[in-house]
C-alpha positions as CSV (number, residue, x, y, z in Angstrom):
1,M,-37.0,27.4,64.1
2,I,-37.6,30.5,64.0
3,S,-37.4,33.7,61.2
4,N,-34.4,36.3,60.0
5,E,-37.3,39.1,61.0
6,E,-38.2,37.2,64.4
7,G,-34.1,36.6,65.0
8,E,-33.5,40.5,64.1
9,F,-36.8,41.3,66.6
10,L,-34.6,39.4,69.7
11,I,-31.2,41.2,68.4
12,K,-33.5,44.5,69.1
13,L,-35.5,43.3,72.2
14,A,-31.5,42.7,73.6
15,R,-29.8,45.6,72.8
16,S,-33.4,47.2,74.4
17,S,-33.3,45.2,77.6
18,L,-29.3,45.8,77.9
19,E,-30.3,49.6,77.5
20,S,-33.2,50.0,79.7
21,Y,-31.7,47.8,82.5
22,L,-28.0,49.5,82.4
23,K,-29.3,53.5,82.3
24,D,-32.5,53.3,84.5
25,K,-32.5,49.8,86.5
26,I,-36.1,49.1,84.2
27,I,-36.5,45.7,83.2
28,L,-38.5,45.7,79.6
29,E,-41.6,44.4,79.5
30,V,-42.7,41.6,76.7
31,P,-43.3,43.9,74.2
32,E,-46.9,43.7,72.4
33,D,-45.9,43.3,69.2
34,T,-44.0,39.8,70.0
35,P,-44.3,37.2,67.2
36,D,-46.4,34.3,68.2
37,N,-43.6,32.0,67.4
38,L,-41.5,33.5,70.3
39,K,-43.6,32.9,72.8
40,E,-43.2,28.7,72.9
41,E,-40.3,27.8,75.2
42,M,-36.9,27.2,73.5
43,G,-33.3,27.9,74.7
44,V,-31.4,30.8,74.3
45,F,-28.2,32.3,75.2
46,V,-27.3,36.0,75.0
47,T,-23.7,36.6,74.3
48,L,-21.6,40.2,74.3
49,N,-18.6,41.1,72.5
50,K,-16.7,44.0,73.0
51,N,-13.6,44.9,70.7
52,E,-14.4,41.5,69.4
53,Q,-13.5,40.1,73.1
54,L,-16.1,38.4,74.9
55,R,-17.6,40.0,77.4
56,G,-20.4,38.3,79.5
57,C,-22.7,35.6,77.7
58,I,-25.7,33.9,79.9
59,G,-28.4,31.7,78.9
60,Y,-31.4,28.4,79.0
61,P,-29.7,25.2,77.6
62,E,-33.4,23.8,78.3
63,P,-36.7,25.6,76.7
64,V,-38.1,26.3,80.4
65,K,-39.9,29.5,79.5
66,P,-40.6,31.3,76.7
67,L,-38.2,32.5,74.7
68,V,-39.2,36.5,74.3
69,N,-38.9,36.4,78.4
70,A,-36.0,34.6,77.9
71,V,-34.0,36.7,76.2
72,I,-35.0,40.0,78.3
73,E,-34.0,37.8,81.0
74,V,-30.5,36.9,79.6
75,A,-29.5,39.6,78.4
76,I,-29.4,41.8,81.6
77,Q,-28.0,38.7,83.2
78,S,-25.2,38.8,80.6
79,A,-24.4,42.1,81.6
80,I,-24.5,41.9,85.3
81,Q,-24.1,38.4,86.1
82,D,-21.8,36.9,84.2
83,P,-18.6,35.8,87.2
84,R,-15.9,36.1,84.4
85,F,-16.0,39.5,84.0
86,P,-17.3,43.0,86.0
87,P,-20.9,44.1,85.2
88,V,-21.3,46.3,82.1
89,S,-21.4,49.7,82.5
90,P,-23.9,52.1,80.7
91,G,-20.7,53.6,79.0
92,E,-19.8,50.5,77.9
93,L,-22.8,50.5,75.8
94,N,-21.8,51.7,72.2
95,D,-18.7,49.3,72.2
96,I,-20.6,46.3,73.3
97,H,-21.7,43.7,70.1
98,V,-24.8,41.6,70.8
99,E,-25.3,37.7,69.8
100,V,-28.6,36.1,70.3
101,S,-28.8,32.1,70.0
102,V,-31.5,30.0,69.9
103,L,-31.5,26.6,70.7
104,T,-32.7,23.4,69.9
105,K,-33.3,21.1,72.9
106,P,-30.0,19.1,73.9
107,E,-30.3,15.5,73.3
108,L,-28.1,12.7,75.2
109,I,-25.4,11.6,72.2
110,E,-26.1,7.6,72.4
111,V,-22.8,5.7,72.4
112,D,-21.4,2.2,73.0
113,K,-17.9,3.5,72.8
114,P,-16.8,7.5,73.4
115,A,-14.6,6.9,70.8
116,E,-18.3,7.0,68.8
117,Y,-18.5,10.4,69.8
118,L,-16.3,11.7,67.1
119,E,-18.5,10.7,64.3
120,K,-21.7,12.2,66.0
121,I,-20.7,15.7,66.4
122,G,-20.5,18.1,63.7
123,I,-18.3,20.9,64.2
124,G,-20.1,24.4,63.3
125,T,-23.5,22.2,63.7
126,D,-23.5,21.4,67.0
127,G,-23.4,22.6,70.7
128,L,-22.4,20.5,73.6
129,I,-23.0,19.6,77.1
130,V,-20.6,17.5,79.3
131,E,-22.0,16.3,82.3
132,G,-19.8,14.4,84.8
133,C,-21.0,13.6,88.6
134,S,-19.1,16.6,89.7
135,G,-20.2,19.5,87.0
136,R,-21.7,20.4,83.8
137,G,-20.2,22.6,80.9
138,L,-21.7,24.0,77.7
139,L,-20.4,25.7,74.8
140,L,-22.2,27.0,72.0
141,P,-21.7,25.6,68.4
142,Q,-20.4,29.0,67.2
143,V,-17.4,28.3,69.6
144,A,-15.3,25.7,68.3
145,V,-15.5,27.1,64.7
146,E,-14.1,30.7,66.3
147,W,-11.1,28.1,67.9
148,Q,-11.2,26.4,65.1
149,W,-11.3,23.1,67.1
150,N,-11.9,19.7,65.5
151,V,-14.2,17.2,67.2
152,E,-11.6,15.8,70.1
153,E,-10.4,19.3,71.2
154,F,-14.5,20.3,71.0
155,L,-15.4,17.5,73.7
156,A,-12.2,18.3,75.7
157,N,-12.8,22.1,76.1
158,T,-16.1,21.2,77.3
159,C,-15.1,19.4,79.6
160,R,-12.6,22.2,81.0
161,K,-15.8,24.5,81.0
162,A,-17.6,21.7,83.2
163,G,-14.4,21.8,85.9
164,L,-13.7,18.3,84.5
165,N,-10.7,16.6,84.0
166,V,-10.5,16.8,79.4
167,D,-10.3,13.5,78.8
168,C,-13.9,12.7,80.7
169,W,-15.8,12.5,77.5
170,L,-13.9,9.2,77.5
171,E,-15.1,7.5,81.1
172,Q,-18.8,5.5,80.8
173,D,-20.8,7.5,83.6
174,T,-19.6,11.4,81.6
175,R,-23.1,12.0,79.6
176,I,-22.8,14.2,76.5
177,Y,-25.7,16.2,74.7
178,K,-25.5,17.8,71.6
179,F,-27.7,20.7,70.4
180,Q,-28.2,23.4,67.2
181,G,-28.6,26.4,67.4
182,Q,-29.1,29.6,65.3
183,I,-27.5,32.6,65.6
184,F,-28.6,36.1,65.1
185,N,-25.7,39.6,65.3
186,E,-26.4,43.0,65.6
């Protein structure tokens, strides 16, 4: 997907976007020295951690806009629009650790029986999206590793994130997608 140097570029861009917006309410323009590869449409999430605790995480699971533009947007949104947390203040910036996850396009996991999901999902490799009739939830690949979940627990927690019953992944009308991600950290 993208190189380590390009990942480093995205991390610095996310950090600069946060600082520029939180301190001066300025949204950065796309830098002139942006590598061409980062102008392609890709899914991305920016995760903010403070003292090793989640402080904000927002992104685009689908490739809906150029990666560089998406990073600028979701870095700011992670800081000020994650409904689980109050907005990040400029005084917190030194304690915030930035992570950028660049995603592949989600693909529907096709199964005849729901038990087959257990064989088709890789912990630490795949992220999940669960869609039911009344909700949609996403968990990044690193979440299952951080929480030391097995595949069944990963599915249940993605269902919970969607606002659905934890066993909704066993229902025939539930759709489950997987994607992979490259993770870059400060």
